[in-house]
C-alpha positions as CSV (number, residue, x, y, z in Angstrom):
1,M,52.6,180.5,187.3
2,S,53.9,183.9,187.9
3,N,54.8,184.3,184.1
4,E,51.3,183.1,183.1
5,H,49.8,185.8,185.4
6,Q,52.2,188.5,183.9
7,V,51.1,187.5,180.4
8,I,47.3,187.6,181.2
9,K,47.9,190.9,183.1
10,Q,49.6,192.4,179.9
11,T,46.9,191.4,177.5
12,V,43.7,192.5,179.6
13,P,42.7,195.9,178.2
14,P,42.5,198.7,180.8
15,A,39.1,199.3,182.4
16,H,39.0,202.8,181.2
17,P,41.0,203.3,178.0
18,P,42.9,206.8,178.0
19,Q,41.0,209.5,176.5
20,R,42.6,211.4,173.8
21,E,43.4,215.0,174.7
22,G,42.3,217.8,172.5
23,F,44.6,220.7,171.2
24,W,43.6,223.0,173.9
25,S,44.2,220.6,176.7
26,R,47.4,219.3,175.2
27,R,49.0,222.8,174.1
28,V,47.6,225.0,176.7
29,M,46.0,223.5,179.8
30,R,48.7,220.6,180.5
31,P,51.8,223.2,180.1
32,I,50.1,225.6,182.4
33,V,49.4,222.7,185.0
34,N,52.9,221.3,184.7
35,Q,54.4,224.8,185.4
36,L,52.1,224.8,188.7
37,T,53.6,221.4,189.6
38,Q,57.0,222.7,189.0
39,G,57.2,225.3,191.8
40,V,55.9,228.3,189.6
41,S,53.2,229.8,191.6
42,P,49.8,230.7,190.4
43,H,50.3,234.3,191.2
44,K,53.5,234.2,188.9
45,I,51.6,232.5,186.1
46,T,48.7,235.1,186.3
47,L,51.2,237.7,186.1
48,T,53.2,236.2,183.1
49,L,49.8,235.4,181.2
50,A,48.5,239.1,181.7
51,L,51.8,240.7,180.8
52,G,52.1,238.6,177.7
53,A,48.7,239.5,176.6
54,T,49.2,243.2,177.2
55,L,52.6,243.4,175.5
56,G,51.3,241.3,172.6
57,V,49.0,244.0,171.5
58,F,51.7,246.7,171.5
59,P,51.1,248.9,168.4
60,I,54.4,248.4,166.5
61,F,54.3,245.1,164.6
62,G,57.4,243.0,165.0
63,I,58.7,243.8,168.4
64,T,56.3,242.3,170.8
65,S,58.4,239.2,171.2
66,L,61.4,241.3,172.1
67,L,59.4,243.5,174.3
68,C,58.3,240.2,176.3
69,L,61.9,238.9,176.5
70,L,63.1,242.2,177.8
71,L,60.4,242.8,180.5
72,G,60.0,239.1,181.3
73,A,63.7,238.3,182.0
74,P,64.2,240.6,184.8
75,L,61.2,239.6,186.4
76,K,62.1,235.9,186.1
77,L,58.9,235.0,184.2
78,N,58.6,231.7,182.3
79,Q,59.3,232.8,178.8
80,V,57.3,229.9,177.2
81,I,54.1,231.1,178.7
82,L,54.8,234.7,178.2
83,Q,55.6,234.3,174.6
84,S,52.3,232.0,174.4
85,A,50.3,234.6,175.8
86,N,51.8,237.2,173.3
87,W,51.1,234.9,170.3
88,M,47.6,234.0,171.5
89,V,46.6,237.8,171.1
90,T,48.0,238.1,167.8
91,C,44.6,237.8,166.0
92,V,43.2,241.0,167.7
93,H,46.5,243.0,167.4
94,P,45.5,244.5,163.9
95,L,42.4,245.7,165.3
96,L,43.7,247.2,168.5
97,L,46.6,248.7,166.6
98,I,44.0,250.9,164.6
99,F,41.9,251.5,168.0
100,F,45.3,252.6,169.6
101,V,46.3,254.8,166.6
102,R,42.7,256.5,166.5
103,L,42.9,257.3,170.3
104,G,46.3,258.7,169.9
105,E,45.4,260.8,166.9
106,T,42.1,262.0,168.8
107,L,44.2,262.9,172.0
108,M,46.6,264.9,170.0
109,G,44.2,266.5,167.6
110,A,45.9,264.8,164.6
111,E,44.2,264.0,161.2
112,P,43.4,260.3,160.9
113,M,45.8,258.1,159.1
114,V,44.2,256.1,156.2
115,F,45.0,252.5,156.6
116,V,45.7,250.5,153.5
117,P,47.5,247.5,154.7
118,T,49.0,246.7,151.1
119,E,50.0,250.3,150.6
120,L,51.8,250.2,154.1
121,V,53.8,247.1,153.4
122,A,54.8,248.5,149.9
123,A,55.9,251.6,151.5
124,F,57.9,249.9,154.2
125,N,59.4,247.3,151.9
126,A,60.5,250.3,149.3
127,S,62.2,252.3,151.9
128,P,62.1,251.7,155.8
129,E,63.5,255.0,156.3
130,A,61.1,256.9,154.2
131,F,58.4,254.8,155.9
132,M,59.4,255.9,159.3
133,K,59.5,259.5,158.2
134,R,56.0,259.1,156.9
135,F,54.4,257.2,159.5
136,G,56.4,257.7,162.6
137,M,54.1,260.2,164.1
138,T,51.3,257.4,163.6
139,G,53.3,255.0,165.4
140,L,53.7,257.3,168.4
141,H,50.0,258.0,168.3
142,G,49.5,254.3,168.6
143,I,51.9,253.8,171.5
144,L,50.2,256.9,173.4
145,G,46.9,255.1,172.8
146,W,48.5,251.7,173.9
147,F,49.9,253.4,177.1
148,L,46.5,254.8,178.1
149,V,44.6,251.3,177.6
150,A,47.5,248.8,178.6
151,P,46.4,249.2,182.3
152,L,42.9,248.2,181.5
153,I,44.0,245.2,179.4
154,F,46.6,244.1,181.9
155,G,43.8,244.2,184.9
156,T,41.3,242.5,182.5
157,A,43.8,239.8,181.8
158,W,44.9,239.5,185.3
159,I,41.3,238.8,186.5
160,L,40.4,236.3,183.8
161,M,43.6,234.6,184.2
162,K,43.2,234.4,188.0
163,C,39.7,232.9,187.5
164,L,40.8,230.3,185.0
165,L,43.9,229.3,187.0
166,Q,41.8,229.0,190.2
167,R,39.4,226.8,188.2
168,I,42.2,224.8,186.8
169,I,43.7,224.1,190.3
170,H,40.3,223.3,191.7
171,R,39.7,220.9,188.8
172,T,43.1,219.2,189.2
173,Q,42.5,218.7,193.0
174,M,39.1,217.3,192.5
175,E,40.7,214.8,189.9
176,G,43.4,213.8,192.4
177,G,46.2,215.6,190.8
178,P,49.3,216.8,192.1
179,H,47.8,219.4,194.4
180,A,45.3,217.2,196.0
């Protein structure tokens, strides 16, 4: 009789079929919640996300991941979350790069550099050394602009991430999750 009961129990569909998780829940929300349940504090996650977003818009292409690694390691920040935040701001990076350069140029009284992406790429591919000689000051103008704006980016990201994490924690507790 117990074998029949087990067979019947196995063939009965669940009362609430599992809902399919969307990309955002599966790739962003769940990893953050998992980190919260593995001993990483909400404060550390907030710091990690804010720092990743701030470093992710550093105005020199190709080194944001290295910056995240170099600054995140001594602070013992979760590199997966840090690099994810870095990559999430990639879409605004080119726009902010121009903004940072223009800010630096204005502060230094420099002539505005004309941005033609195909020409920049061609110049770099032709000779990285000549590219650095020609556009090195433009890069420094961008870094100056970034240094001035970075505290605002970090502070804004900190506040937004803190609010988001508090909401996630509250939602998880309401659903009877690990922090209930």
